[in-house]
Backbone atoms as SQL, in Angstrom:
CREATE TABLE atoms (id INTEGER PRIMARY KEY, chain TEXT, resi INTEGER, resn TEXT, atom TEXT, x REAL, y REAL, z REAL);
INSERT INTO atoms VALUES
  (1, 'A', 1, 'UNK', 'N', 104.220, 57.902, 113.430),
  (2, 'A', 1, 'UNK', 'CA', 104.330, 56.556, 113.800),
  (3, 'A', 1, 'UNK', 'C', 105.171, 56.381, 114.923),
  (4, 'A', 2, 'UNK', 'N', 104.816, 55.773, 115.987),
  (5, 'A', 2, 'UNK', 'CA', 105.877, 55.550, 117.050),
  (6, 'A', 2, 'UNK', 'C', 106.809, 54.508, 116.708),
  (7, 'A', 3, 'UNK', 'N', 107.887, 54.215, 117.515),
  (8, 'A', 3, 'UNK', 'CA', 109.101, 53.332, 117.546),
  (9, 'A', 3, 'UNK', 'C', 108.655, 51.886, 117.353),
  (10, 'A', 4, 'UNK', 'N', 107.705, 51.964, 118.495),
  (11, 'A', 4, 'UNK', 'CA', 106.988, 50.213, 118.261),
  (12, 'A', 4, 'UNK', 'C', 106.483, 49.648, 116.993),
  (13, 'A', 5, 'UNK', 'N', 105.569, 50.505, 116.469),
  (14, 'A', 5, 'UNK', 'CA', 104.987, 50.238, 115.310),
  (15, 'A', 5, 'UNK', 'C', 106.171, 50.264, 114.300),
  (16, 'A', 6, 'UNK', 'N', 107.010, 50.885, 113.992),
  (17, 'A', 6, 'UNK', 'CA', 107.946, 51.018, 112.876),
  (18, 'A', 6, 'UNK', 'C', 108.719, 49.776, 113.134),
  (19, 'A', 7, 'UNK', 'N', 108.926, 49.366, 114.248),
  (20, 'A', 7, 'UNK', 'CA', 109.737, 48.099, 114.314),
  (21, 'A', 7, 'UNK', 'C', 108.943, 47.118, 114.021),
  (22, 'A', 8, 'UNK', 'N', 107.752, 47.120, 114.422),
  (23, 'A', 8, 'UNK', 'CA', 106.940, 45.919, 113.729),
  (24, 'A', 8, 'UNK', 'C', 106.738, 45.686, 112.673),
  (25, 'A', 9, 'UNK', 'N', 106.795, 46.928, 111.800),
  (26, 'A', 9, 'UNK', 'CA', 106.473, 46.814, 110.161),
  (27, 'A', 9, 'UNK', 'C', 108.124, 46.480, 109.706),
  (28, 'A', 10, 'UNK', 'N', 108.852, 46.883, 110.294),
  (29, 'A', 10, 'UNK', 'CA', 110.422, 46.343, 109.663),
  (30, 'A', 10, 'UNK', 'C', 110.374, 44.754, 109.891),
  (31, 'A', 11, 'UNK', 'N', 109.881, 44.300, 111.033),
  (32, 'A', 11, 'UNK', 'CA', 110.042, 42.625, 111.273),
  (33, 'A', 11, 'UNK', 'C', 109.183, 41.917, 110.148),
  (34, 'A', 12, 'UNK', 'N', 107.871, 42.540, 109.926),
  (35, 'A', 12, 'UNK', 'CA', 107.052, 41.890, 109.061),
  (36, 'A', 12, 'UNK', 'C', 107.685, 41.598, 107.654),
  (37, 'A', 13, 'UNK', 'N', 108.170, 42.855, 107.309),
  (38, 'A', 13, 'UNK', 'CA', 108.995, 43.153, 106.092),
  (39, 'A', 13, 'UNK', 'C', 110.301, 42.017, 105.927),
  (40, 'A', 14, 'UNK', 'N', 110.939, 41.863, 106.951),
  (41, 'A', 14, 'UNK', 'CA', 112.048, 40.764, 106.750),
  (42, 'A', 14, 'UNK', 'C', 111.533, 39.568, 107.300),
  (43, 'A', 15, 'UNK', 'N', 110.518, 39.198, 107.611),
  (44, 'A', 15, 'UNK', 'CA', 110.435, 37.955, 108.423),
  (45, 'A', 15, 'UNK', 'C', 110.422, 36.671, 107.500),
  (46, 'A', 16, 'UNK', 'N', 109.960, 36.944, 106.031),
  (47, 'A', 16, 'UNK', 'CA', 110.359, 35.718, 105.315),
  (48, 'A', 16, 'UNK', 'C', 111.978, 35.984, 104.247),
  (49, 'A', 17, 'UNK', 'N', 112.882, 36.779, 104.790),
  (50, 'A', 17, 'UNK', 'CA', 113.998, 37.066, 104.243),
  (51, 'A', 17, 'UNK', 'C', 114.872, 35.885, 104.463),
  (52, 'A', 18, 'UNK', 'N', 115.467, 35.006, 103.710),
  (53, 'A', 18, 'UNK', 'CA', 116.204, 33.914, 104.314),
  (54, 'A', 18, 'UNK', 'C', 117.890, 34.469, 105.042),
  (55, 'A', 19, 'UNK', 'N', 118.184, 35.539, 104.366),
  (56, 'A', 19, 'UNK', 'CA', 119.361, 36.233, 105.306),
  (57, 'A', 19, 'UNK', 'C', 119.033, 36.748, 106.702),
  (58, 'A', 20, 'UNK', 'N', 117.776, 37.227, 106.865),
  (59, 'A', 20, 'UNK', 'CA', 117.419, 37.741, 108.038),
  (60, 'A', 20, 'UNK', 'C', 117.340, 36.545, 109.101),
  (61, 'A', 21, 'UNK', 'N', 116.579, 35.411, 108.454),
  (62, 'A', 21, 'UNK', 'CA', 116.037, 34.213, 109.448),
  (63, 'A', 21, 'UNK', 'C', 117.510, 33.733, 109.647),
  (64, 'A', 22, 'UNK', 'N', 118.581, 33.615, 109.027),
  (65, 'A', 22, 'UNK', 'CA', 119.854, 32.956, 108.929),
  (66, 'A', 22, 'UNK', 'C', 120.740, 33.686, 110.021),
  (67, 'A', 23, 'UNK', 'N', 120.669, 35.029, 110.154),
  (68, 'A', 23, 'UNK', 'CA', 121.583, 35.841, 110.900),
  (69, 'A', 23, 'UNK', 'C', 120.960, 35.730, 112.504),
  (70, 'A', 24, 'UNK', 'N', 119.813, 35.482, 112.577),
  (71, 'A', 24, 'UNK', 'CA', 118.774, 35.402, 113.648),
  (72, 'A', 24, 'UNK', 'C', 119.389, 33.886, 114.512),
  (73, 'A', 25, 'UNK', 'N', 119.164, 32.784, 113.495),
  (74, 'A', 25, 'UNK', 'CA', 119.667, 31.637, 113.863),
  (75, 'A', 25, 'UNK', 'C', 121.171, 31.495, 114.559),
  (76, 'A', 26, 'UNK', 'N', 121.674, 32.158, 113.749),
  (77, 'A', 26, 'UNK', 'CA', 123.411, 31.898, 113.968),
  (78, 'A', 26, 'UNK', 'C', 123.720, 32.718, 115.371),
  (79, 'A', 27, 'UNK', 'N', 123.014, 34.040, 115.497),
  (80, 'A', 27, 'UNK', 'CA', 123.231, 34.899, 116.909),
  (81, 'A', 27, 'UNK', 'C', 122.691, 33.943, 118.011),
  (82, 'A', 28, 'UNK', 'N', 121.724, 33.619, 117.787),
  (83, 'A', 28, 'UNK', 'CA', 120.998, 32.641, 118.806),
  (84, 'A', 28, 'UNK', 'C', 121.964, 31.460, 119.202),
  (85, 'A', 29, 'UNK', 'N', 122.653, 30.795, 118.240),
  (86, 'A', 29, 'UNK', 'CA', 123.496, 29.850, 118.434),
  (87, 'A', 29, 'UNK', 'C', 124.833, 30.279, 119.144),
  (88, 'A', 30, 'UNK', 'N', 125.524, 31.403, 118.516),
  (89, 'A', 30, 'UNK', 'CA', 126.201, 32.238, 119.352),
  (90, 'A', 30, 'UNK', 'C', 126.097, 32.508, 120.668),
  (91, 'A', 31, 'UNK', 'N', 124.841, 32.729, 121.105),
  (92, 'A', 31, 'UNK', 'CA', 124.477, 32.972, 122.502),
  (93, 'A', 31, 'UNK', 'C', 124.487, 31.652, 123.229),
  (94, 'A', 32, 'UNK', 'N', 124.069, 30.588, 122.578),
  (95, 'A', 32, 'UNK', 'CA', 124.095, 29.354, 123.344),
  (96, 'A', 32, 'UNK', 'C', 125.388, 28.939, 123.606),
  (97, 'A', 33, 'UNK', 'N', 126.250, 29.068, 122.653),
  (98, 'A', 33, 'UNK', 'CA', 127.935, 28.834, 122.804),
  (99, 'A', 33, 'UNK', 'C', 128.467, 29.521, 123.711),
  (100, 'A', 34, 'UNK', 'N', 128.080, 30.752, 124.208),
  (101, 'A', 34, 'UNK', 'CA', 128.586, 31.450, 125.055),
  (102, 'A', 34, 'UNK', 'C', 128.239, 31.085, 126.346),
  (103, 'A', 35, 'UNK', 'N', 127.014, 30.832, 126.530),
  (104, 'A', 35, 'UNK', 'CA', 126.562, 30.214, 127.752),
  (105, 'A', 35, 'UNK', 'C', 127.151, 29.103, 128.460),
  (106, 'A', 36, 'UNK', 'N', 127.156, 28.175, 127.359),
  (107, 'A', 36, 'UNK', 'CA', 127.833, 26.767, 127.673),
  (108, 'A', 36, 'UNK', 'C', 129.252, 27.121, 127.911),
  (109, 'A', 37, 'UNK', 'N', 130.247, 28.169, 127.475),
  (110, 'A', 37, 'UNK', 'CA', 131.442, 28.453, 128.002),
  (111, 'A', 37, 'UNK', 'C', 131.394, 28.880, 129.306),
  (112, 'A', 38, 'UNK', 'N', 130.529, 29.899, 129.592),
  (113, 'A', 38, 'UNK', 'CA', 130.442, 30.346, 131.052),
  (114, 'A', 38, 'UNK', 'C', 130.229, 29.326, 131.764),
  (115, 'A', 39, 'UNK', 'N', 128.936, 28.504, 131.527),
  (116, 'A', 39, 'UNK', 'CA', 128.644, 27.587, 132.373),
  (117, 'A', 39, 'UNK', 'C', 129.971, 26.620, 132.827),
  (118, 'A', 40, 'UNK', 'N', 130.688, 26.306, 131.849),
  (119, 'A', 40, 'UNK', 'CA', 131.741, 25.410, 132.102),
  (120, 'A', 40, 'UNK', 'C', 133.074, 26.145, 132.356),
  (121, 'A', 41, 'UNK', 'N', 133.150, 27.186, 132.651),
  (122, 'A', 41, 'UNK', 'CA', 134.078, 28.107, 132.978),
  (123, 'A', 41, 'UNK', 'C', 135.316, 28.066, 132.002),
  (124, 'A', 42, 'UNK', 'N', 135.026, 28.034, 130.527),
  (125, 'A', 42, 'UNK', 'CA', 136.018, 27.976, 129.481),
  (126, 'A', 42, 'UNK', 'C', 136.411, 29.362, 128.836),
  (127, 'A', 43, 'UNK', 'N', 137.449, 29.323, 128.576),
  (128, 'A', 43, 'UNK', 'CA', 137.778, 30.824, 128.049),
  (129, 'A', 43, 'UNK', 'C', 137.562, 30.673, 126.320),
  (130, 'A', 44, 'UNK', 'N', 137.683, 31.482, 125.672),
  (131, 'A', 44, 'UNK', 'CA', 137.785, 31.300, 124.235),
  (132, 'A', 44, 'UNK', 'C', 138.892, 30.570, 123.718),
  (133, 'A', 45, 'UNK', 'N', 140.009, 31.059, 124.385),
  (134, 'A', 45, 'UNK', 'CA', 141.438, 30.367, 124.000),
  (135, 'A', 45, 'UNK', 'C', 141.203, 28.848, 124.406),
  (136, 'A', 46, 'UNK', 'N', 140.697, 28.150, 125.654),
  (137, 'A', 46, 'UNK', 'CA', 140.426, 27.051, 125.971),
  (138, 'A', 46, 'UNK', 'C', 139.430, 26.264, 124.689),
  (139, 'A', 47, 'UNK', 'N', 138.530, 26.984, 124.341),
  (140, 'A', 47, 'UNK', 'CA', 137.713, 26.220, 123.352),
  (141, 'A', 47, 'UNK', 'C', 138.297, 26.386, 121.856),
  (142, 'A', 48, 'UNK', 'N', 139.168, 27.114, 121.701),
  (143, 'A', 48, 'UNK', 'CA', 139.800, 27.374, 120.308),
  (144, 'A', 48, 'UNK', 'C', 140.685, 26.039, 120.424),
  (145, 'A', 49, 'UNK', 'N', 141.315, 25.911, 121.602),
  (146, 'A', 49, 'UNK', 'CA', 142.260, 24.656, 121.678),
  (147, 'A', 49, 'UNK', 'C', 141.563, 23.496, 121.397),
  (148, 'A', 50, 'UNK', 'N', 140.439, 23.167, 122.194),
  (149, 'A', 50, 'UNK', 'CA', 139.596, 22.077, 121.811),
  (150, 'A', 50, 'UNK', 'C', 139.349, 21.531, 120.335),
  (151, 'A', 51, 'UNK', 'N', 138.921, 22.826, 119.458),
  (152, 'A', 51, 'UNK', 'CA', 138.670, 22.634, 118.121),
  (153, 'A', 51, 'UNK', 'C', 139.795, 22.716, 117.176),
  (154, 'A', 52, 'UNK', 'N', 140.671, 22.692, 117.851),
  (155, 'A', 52, 'UNK', 'CA', 142.001, 23.088, 117.037),
  (156, 'A', 52, 'UNK', 'C', 142.274, 24.153, 116.204),
  (157, 'A', 53, 'UNK', 'N', 141.730, 25.519, 116.631),
  (158, 'A', 53, 'UNK', 'CA', 141.766, 26.836, 116.009),
  (159, 'A', 53, 'UNK', 'C', 142.240, 27.836, 116.678),
  (160, 'A', 54, 'UNK', 'N', 142.486, 28.886, 116.157),
  (161, 'A', 54, 'UNK', 'CA', 143.150, 30.042, 116.900),
  (162, 'A', 54, 'UNK', 'C', 142.059, 30.569, 117.362),
  (163, 'A', 55, 'UNK', 'N', 142.439, 31.151, 118.685),
  (164, 'A', 55, 'UNK', 'CA', 141.467, 31.968, 119.444),
  (165, 'A', 55, 'UNK', 'C', 140.591, 32.882, 118.702),
  (166, 'A', 56, 'UNK', 'N', 141.223, 33.576, 117.758),
  (167, 'A', 56, 'UNK', 'CA', 140.327, 34.503, 116.991),
  (168, 'A', 56, 'UNK', 'C', 139.354, 34.099, 116.203),
  (169, 'A', 57, 'UNK', 'N', 139.370, 32.595, 115.873),
  (170, 'A', 57, 'UNK', 'CA', 138.161, 31.818, 115.455),
  (171, 'A', 57, 'UNK', 'C', 137.010, 31.987, 116.064),
  (172, 'A', 58, 'UNK', 'N', 137.037, 31.725, 117.404),
  (173, 'A', 58, 'UNK', 'CA', 136.165, 31.438, 118.411),
  (174, 'A', 58, 'UNK', 'C', 135.624, 32.696, 118.558),
  (175, 'A', 59, 'UNK', 'N', 136.640, 33.923, 118.897),
  (176, 'A', 59, 'UNK', 'CA', 136.135, 35.670, 119.041),
  (177, 'A', 59, 'UNK', 'C', 135.257, 35.907, 117.816),
  (178, 'A', 60, 'UNK', 'N', 135.619, 35.500, 116.647),
  (179, 'A', 60, 'UNK', 'CA', 135.206, 36.040, 115.483),
  (180, 'A', 60, 'UNK', 'C', 133.642, 35.522, 115.382),
  (181, 'A', 61, 'UNK', 'N', 133.611, 33.916, 115.487),
  (182, 'A', 61, 'UNK', 'CA', 132.397, 33.383, 115.748),
  (183, 'A', 61, 'UNK', 'C', 131.223, 33.954, 117.000),
  (184, 'A', 62, 'UNK', 'N', 131.935, 34.310, 118.047),
  (185, 'A', 62, 'UNK', 'CA', 131.138, 34.735, 118.955),
  (186, 'A', 62, 'UNK', 'C', 130.455, 36.338, 119.069),
  (187, 'A', 63, 'UNK', 'N', 131.382, 37.092, 118.072),
  (188, 'A', 63, 'UNK', 'CA', 130.851, 38.316, 118.022),
  (189, 'A', 63, 'UNK', 'C', 130.329, 38.601, 116.465),
  (190, 'A', 64, 'UNK', 'N', 130.799, 37.989, 115.332),
  (191, 'A', 64, 'UNK', 'CA', 130.004, 38.080, 114.137),
  (192, 'A', 64, 'UNK', 'C', 130.209, 36.815, 113.284),
  (193, 'A', 65, 'UNK', 'N', 128.951, 36.002, 113.814),
  (194, 'A', 65, 'UNK', 'CA', 128.571, 34.662, 113.641),
  (195, 'A', 65, 'UNK', 'C', 128.015, 34.685, 112.177),
  (196, 'A', 66, 'UNK', 'N', 127.996, 35.601, 111.165),
  (197, 'A', 66, 'UNK', 'CA', 127.177, 35.635, 109.824),
  (198, 'A', 66, 'UNK', 'C', 127.974, 34.697, 108.750),
  (199, 'A', 67, 'UNK', 'N', 129.022, 34.182, 109.157),
  (200, 'A', 67, 'UNK', 'CA', 129.746, 33.288, 108.309),
  (201, 'A', 67, 'UNK', 'C', 130.132, 31.976, 108.433),
  (202, 'A', 68, 'UNK', 'N', 128.972, 31.581, 109.470),
  (203, 'A', 68, 'UNK', 'CA', 129.452, 30.668, 110.019),
  (204, 'A', 68, 'UNK', 'C', 128.742, 29.159, 109.466),
  (205, 'A', 69, 'UNK', 'N', 129.398, 28.047, 109.081),
  (206, 'A', 69, 'UNK', 'CA', 128.867, 26.995, 108.557),
  (207, 'A', 69, 'UNK', 'C', 128.509, 25.843, 109.548),
  (208, 'A', 70, 'UNK', 'N', 127.596, 25.013, 109.325),
  (209, 'A', 70, 'UNK', 'CA', 127.071, 23.995, 110.166),
  (210, 'A', 70, 'UNK', 'C', 128.274, 23.163, 110.661),
  (211, 'A', 71, 'UNK', 'N', 129.188, 22.867, 110.020),
  (212, 'A', 71, 'UNK', 'CA', 130.299, 22.333, 110.455),
  (213, 'A', 71, 'UNK', 'C', 131.280, 22.791, 111.479),
  (214, 'A', 72, 'UNK', 'N', 131.013, 24.350, 111.570),
  (215, 'A', 72, 'UNK', 'CA', 131.720, 25.076, 112.613),
  (216, 'A', 72, 'UNK', 'C', 130.806, 24.805, 113.819),
  (217, 'A', 73, 'UNK', 'N', 129.714, 24.878, 113.695),
  (218, 'A', 73, 'UNK', 'CA', 128.462, 24.677, 114.784),
  (219, 'A', 73, 'UNK', 'C', 128.557, 23.437, 115.627),
  (220, 'A', 74, 'UNK', 'N', 128.528, 22.422, 114.369),
  (221, 'A', 74, 'UNK', 'CA', 128.803, 20.934, 115.112),
  (222, 'A', 74, 'UNK', 'C', 130.111, 21.011, 115.778),
  (223, 'A', 75, 'UNK', 'N', 131.368, 21.348, 115.385),
  (224, 'A', 75, 'UNK', 'CA', 132.686, 21.441, 116.154),
  (225, 'A', 75, 'UNK', 'C', 132.597, 22.083, 117.147),
  (226, 'A', 76, 'UNK', 'N', 132.101, 23.068, 117.564),
  (227, 'A', 76, 'UNK', 'CA', 132.024, 24.108, 118.664),
  (228, 'A', 76, 'UNK', 'C', 130.952, 23.290, 119.645),
  (229, 'A', 77, 'UNK', 'N', 129.817, 22.695, 119.209),
  (230, 'A', 77, 'UNK', 'CA', 128.964, 21.974, 120.034),
  (231, 'A', 77, 'UNK', 'C', 129.569, 20.745, 120.678),
  (232, 'A', 78, 'UNK', 'N', 130.358, 20.126, 119.891),
  (233, 'A', 78, 'UNK', 'CA', 130.892, 18.778, 120.273),
  (234, 'A', 78, 'UNK', 'C', 132.037, 18.944, 121.215),
  (235, 'A', 79, 'UNK', 'N', 133.054, 20.184, 121.059),
  (236, 'A', 79, 'UNK', 'CA', 134.049, 20.447, 122.077),
  (237, 'A', 79, 'UNK', 'C', 133.445, 21.021, 123.264),
  (238, 'A', 80, 'UNK', 'N', 132.016, 21.532, 123.220),
  (239, 'A', 80, 'UNK', 'CA', 131.493, 21.793, 124.479),
  (240, 'A', 80, 'UNK', 'C', 130.410, 20.682, 125.277),
  (241, 'A', 81, 'UNK', 'N', 130.678, 19.508, 124.674),
  (242, 'A', 81, 'UNK', 'CA', 129.673, 18.342, 125.104),
  (243, 'A', 81, 'UNK', 'C', 128.488, 18.530, 124.842),
  (244, 'A', 82, 'UNK', 'N', 128.073, 19.209, 123.733),
  (245, 'A', 82, 'UNK', 'CA', 126.605, 19.312, 123.331),
  (246, 'A', 82, 'UNK', 'C', 126.411, 18.705, 122.206),
  (247, 'A', 83, 'UNK', 'N', 124.757, 18.555, 121.958),
  (248, 'A', 83, 'UNK', 'CA', 124.293, 17.792, 120.846),
  (249, 'A', 83, 'UNK', 'C', 123.877, 19.040, 120.141),
  (250, 'A', 84, 'UNK', 'N', 124.345, 19.125, 118.695),
  (251, 'A', 84, 'UNK', 'CA', 123.390, 20.022, 117.967),
  (252, 'A', 84, 'UNK', 'C', 122.263, 19.438, 117.291),
  (253, 'A', 85, 'UNK', 'N', 121.209, 19.947, 117.702),
  (254, 'A', 85, 'UNK', 'CA', 119.884, 19.418, 117.201),
  (255, 'A', 85, 'UNK', 'C', 119.298, 20.353, 116.564),
  (256, 'A', 86, 'UNK', 'N', 118.367, 20.105, 115.364),
  (257, 'A', 86, 'UNK', 'CA', 117.490, 21.348, 114.655),
  (258, 'A', 86, 'UNK', 'C', 116.135, 20.858, 114.541),
  (259, 'A', 87, 'UNK', 'N', 115.258, 21.512, 114.178),
  (260, 'A', 87, 'UNK', 'CA', 113.807, 21.492, 114.015),
  (261, 'A', 87, 'UNK', 'C', 113.538, 21.842, 112.920),
  (262, 'A', 88, 'UNK', 'N', 112.858, 21.597, 111.790),
  (263, 'A', 88, 'UNK', 'CA', 111.826, 22.167, 110.824),
  (264, 'A', 88, 'UNK', 'C', 110.362, 21.931, 110.910),
  (265, 'A', 89, 'UNK', 'N', 110.062, 22.909, 111.225),
  (266, 'A', 89, 'UNK', 'CA', 108.566, 23.031, 111.588),
  (267, 'A', 89, 'UNK', 'C', 107.784, 24.300, 110.865),
  (268, 'A', 90, 'UNK', 'N', 106.546, 24.197, 110.634),
  (269, 'A', 90, 'UNK', 'CA', 105.766, 24.986, 109.837),
  (270, 'A', 90, 'UNK', 'C', 105.844, 26.309, 110.549),
  (271, 'A', 91, 'UNK', 'N', 105.720, 27.671, 110.019),
  (272, 'A', 91, 'UNK', 'CA', 106.355, 28.780, 110.451),
  (273, 'A', 91, 'UNK', 'C', 104.986, 29.306, 110.802),
  (274, 'A', 92, 'UNK', 'N', 105.022, 30.357, 111.565),
  (275, 'A', 92, 'UNK', 'CA', 104.080, 31.351, 112.302),
  (276, 'A', 92, 'UNK', 'C', 102.666, 30.494, 112.535),
  (277, 'A', 93, 'UNK', 'N', 102.444, 29.520, 113.074),
  (278, 'A', 93, 'UNK', 'CA', 101.158, 28.785, 113.471),
  (279, 'A', 93, 'UNK', 'C', 100.888, 28.190, 112.115),
  (280, 'A', 94, 'UNK', 'N', 101.192, 28.273, 111.106),
  (281, 'A', 94, 'UNK', 'CA', 100.384, 27.448, 110.154),
  (282, 'A', 94, 'UNK', 'C', 100.659, 26.124, 110.344),
  (283, 'A', 95, 'UNK', 'N', 99.397, 25.181, 109.742),
  (284, 'A', 95, 'UNK', 'CA', 99.375, 23.922, 110.112),
  (285, 'A', 95, 'UNK', 'C', 100.071, 23.091, 109.076),
  (286, 'A', 96, 'UNK', 'N', 100.665, 22.081, 109.307),
  (287, 'A', 96, 'UNK', 'CA', 101.556, 21.080, 108.561),
  (288, 'A', 96, 'UNK', 'C', 100.080, 20.383, 107.627),
  (289, 'A', 97, 'UNK', 'N', 100.384, 20.000, 106.374),
  (290, 'A', 97, 'UNK', 'CA', 99.668, 19.419, 105.820),
  (291, 'A', 97, 'UNK', 'C', 98.981, 18.487, 106.307),
  (292, 'A', 98, 'UNK', 'N', 97.819, 18.167, 106.083),
  (293, 'A', 98, 'UNK', 'CA', 96.965, 16.983, 106.735),
  (294, 'A', 98, 'UNK', 'C', 97.536, 15.903, 106.367),
  (295, 'A', 99, 'UNK', 'N', 97.725, 15.536, 104.877),
  (296, 'A', 99, 'UNK', 'CA', 98.231, 14.061, 104.399),
  (297, 'A', 99, 'UNK', 'C', 99.741, 14.435, 103.514),
  (298, 'A', 100, 'UNK', 'N', 100.630, 13.544, 103.936),
  (299, 'A', 100, 'UNK', 'CA', 101.853, 13.875, 103.471),
  (300, 'A', 100, 'UNK', 'C', 101.630, 13.662, 101.861),
  (301, 'A', 101, 'UNK', 'N', 102.648, 14.251, 101.053),
  (302, 'A', 101, 'UNK', 'CA', 102.708, 14.128, 99.675),
  (303, 'A', 101, 'UNK', 'C', 102.747, 12.552, 99.307),
  (304, 'A', 102, 'UNK', 'N', 101.931, 12.337, 98.430),
  (305, 'A', 102, 'UNK', 'CA', 102.302, 10.821, 97.925),
  (306, 'A', 102, 'UNK', 'C', 103.152, 10.695, 97.088),
  (307, 'A', 103, 'UNK', 'N', 104.275, 9.491, 97.073),
  (308, 'A', 103, 'UNK', 'CA', 105.346, 9.533, 96.518),
  (309, 'A', 103, 'UNK', 'C', 104.857, 8.652, 95.554),
  (310, 'A', 104, 'UNK', 'N', 105.654, 8.777, 94.248),
  (311, 'A', 104, 'UNK', 'CA', 105.600, 7.948, 93.428),
  (312, 'A', 104, 'UNK', 'C', 106.414, 6.672, 93.254),
  (313, 'A', 105, 'UNK', 'N', 105.654, 5.687, 92.944),
  (314, 'A', 105, 'UNK', 'CA', 106.153, 4.235, 93.135),
  (315, 'A', 105, 'UNK', 'C', 107.883, 4.234, 92.491),
  (316, 'A', 106, 'UNK', 'N', 108.799, 3.540, 93.269),
  (317, 'A', 106, 'UNK', 'CA', 109.876, 3.510, 92.782),
  (318, 'A', 106, 'UNK', 'C', 110.316, 1.961, 91.711),
  (319, 'A', 107, 'UNK', 'N', 108.896, 1.489, 91.777),
  (320, 'A', 107, 'UNK', 'CA', 109.042, 0.292, 91.007),
  (321, 'A', 107, 'UNK', 'C', 108.662, 0.689, 89.486),
  (322, 'A', 108, 'UNK', 'N', 109.241, 0.076, 88.651),
  (323, 'A', 108, 'UNK', 'CA', 108.862, 0.474, 87.284),
  (324, 'A', 108, 'UNK', 'C', 107.740, -0.678, 86.654),
  (325, 'A', 109, 'UNK', 'N', 106.790, -0.157, 85.932),
  (326, 'A', 109, 'UNK', 'CA', 105.839, -0.996, 85.355),
  (327, 'A', 109, 'UNK', 'C', 106.521, -1.913, 84.593),
  (328, 'A', 110, 'UNK', 'N', 105.646, -3.247, 84.664),
  (329, 'A', 110, 'UNK', 'CA', 106.250, -4.422, 84.026),
  (330, 'A', 110, 'UNK', 'C', 105.736, -4.014, 82.492),
  (331, 'A', 111, 'UNK', 'N', 106.589, -4.720, 81.735),
  (332, 'A', 111, 'UNK', 'CA', 106.483, -4.528, 80.056),
  (333, 'A', 111, 'UNK', 'C', 105.066, -5.124, 79.807),
  (334, 'A', 112, 'UNK', 'N', 104.566, -4.979, 78.605),
  (335, 'A', 112, 'UNK', 'CA', 103.614, -5.296, 78.111),
  (336, 'A', 112, 'UNK', 'C', 103.761, -6.870, 77.986),
  (337, 'A', 113, 'UNK', 'N', 102.652, -7.561, 78.407),
  (338, 'A', 113, 'UNK', 'CA', 102.935, -8.952, 77.892),
  (339, 'A', 113, 'UNK', 'C', 103.638, -9.921, 79.001),
  (340, 'A', 114, 'UNK', 'N', 103.987, -9.055, 80.344),
  (341, 'A', 114, 'UNK', 'CA', 104.821, -9.794, 81.223),
  (342, 'A', 114, 'UNK', 'C', 103.697, -9.614, 82.847),
  (343, 'A', 115, 'UNK', 'N', 103.879, -10.774, 83.515),
  (344, 'A', 115, 'UNK', 'CA', 102.979, -10.604, 84.735),
  (345, 'A', 115, 'UNK', 'C', 101.921, -11.651, 84.845),
  (346, 'A', 116, 'UNK', 'N', 100.994, -11.560, 85.480),
  (347, 'A', 116, 'UNK', 'CA', 99.932, -12.236, 85.745),
  (348, 'A', 116, 'UNK', 'C', 98.603, -12.746, 84.723),
  (349, 'A', 117, 'UNK', 'N', 98.652, -11.432, 83.796),
  (350, 'A', 117, 'UNK', 'CA', 97.534, -11.631, 82.888),
  (351, 'A', 117, 'UNK', 'C', 98.189, -12.322, 81.671),
  (352, 'A', 118, 'UNK', 'N', 99.462, -12.237, 81.602),
  (353, 'A', 118, 'UNK', 'CA', 100.006, -12.550, 80.101),
  (354, 'A', 118, 'UNK', 'C', 99.677, -14.160, 79.844);
């Protein structure tokens, strides 16, 4: 088996693993933060100062973001003048349901003997 086929099989094996997906998203976000820092000419120390954290905090995020919370992502994005946005969508080309699920009525039925027919 060649290396490409082996990597493809591993990818299929993990593509539905929430931890694998999370790590991929966090590394993408870390890369975006790094690019924004470069574009703005900001050092890790300057970004750390903007969010009120130690320089090690930003360094750790950029190098190993796997323990990152959404709060941290929003803090970093805000300090960089960026908007943090997300999108949930069907995976892998699957179509969204044609009709949204029907919600049960929040109105309670009237007790017997009450209403227009009483």
